[in-house]
VMD Tcl script that draws the C-alpha trace (Angstrom):
set ca {
  {73.33 162.91 97.51}
  {72.55 165.60 95.18}
  {69.86 166.90 97.93}
  {71.74 166.59 100.38}
  {74.36 168.77 98.94}
  {72.11 171.88 97.38}
  {71.19 172.71 100.78}
  {74.52 172.66 101.81}
  {75.59 175.26 99.04}
  {72.65 177.60 100.40}
  {74.77 178.79 103.45}
  {77.53 179.22 101.25}
  {75.97 183.14 100.25}
  {74.79 183.54 103.20}
  {77.94 183.04 104.88}
  {79.35 186.11 102.42}
  {76.47 188.15 103.40}
  {76.71 187.71 107.31}
  {80.66 188.20 106.75}
  {79.31 191.55 105.06}
  {77.08 192.31 107.51}
  {79.59 191.99 109.94}
  {82.70 193.78 108.23}
  {80.17 197.06 108.27}
  {79.36 197.42 112.19}
  {83.37 196.10 112.96}
  {84.10 199.01 110.83}
  {81.55 201.85 112.31}
  {82.61 200.64 115.59}
  {86.50 201.24 114.82}
  {84.91 204.46 113.98}
  {83.89 204.81 117.11}
  {86.19 203.60 118.89}
  {88.90 206.37 117.03}
  {86.43 208.95 118.26}
  {86.15 207.91 121.67}
  {89.96 207.83 122.15}
  {90.25 211.12 120.47}
  {87.64 212.24 122.45}
  {89.35 210.86 125.60}
  {93.01 212.01 124.39}
  {91.39 215.37 124.31}
  {90.02 215.13 127.86}
  {92.76 214.04 129.41}
  {94.97 216.86 127.40}
  {92.49 219.39 129.67}
  {92.51 217.70 132.18}
  {96.36 217.99 132.33}
  {96.52 221.88 131.05}
  {93.84 222.38 133.33}
  {96.74 220.56 136.41}
  {99.05 222.66 134.50}
  {97.20 226.00 135.45}
  {96.29 224.78 138.77}
  {99.98 224.22 139.64}
  {100.89 227.40 137.89}
}
mol new
graphics top color blue
foreach p $ca { graphics top sphere $p radius 0.5 }
foreach p [lrange $ca 0 end-1] q [lrange $ca 1 end] { graphics top cylinder $p $q radius 0.2 }
display resetview
C-alpha cells in the first residue's frame, strides 16, 4: 500500500506548481484586461468629446 501512496504524494507539488503557473498568467491577463478597459474607456471618452464637438 505504501508504493501507490508515494506516487500519490508526487502530484501534490505538481498541483501547487501548476497553481502558481496558472495564477501568474491570470494576473497578467487581469493586467491586460485592466489596460484594455482603460483603453476602451479613453476611446469612449474621445468619441464622446467628438460627438459633443460635432453637436456644437
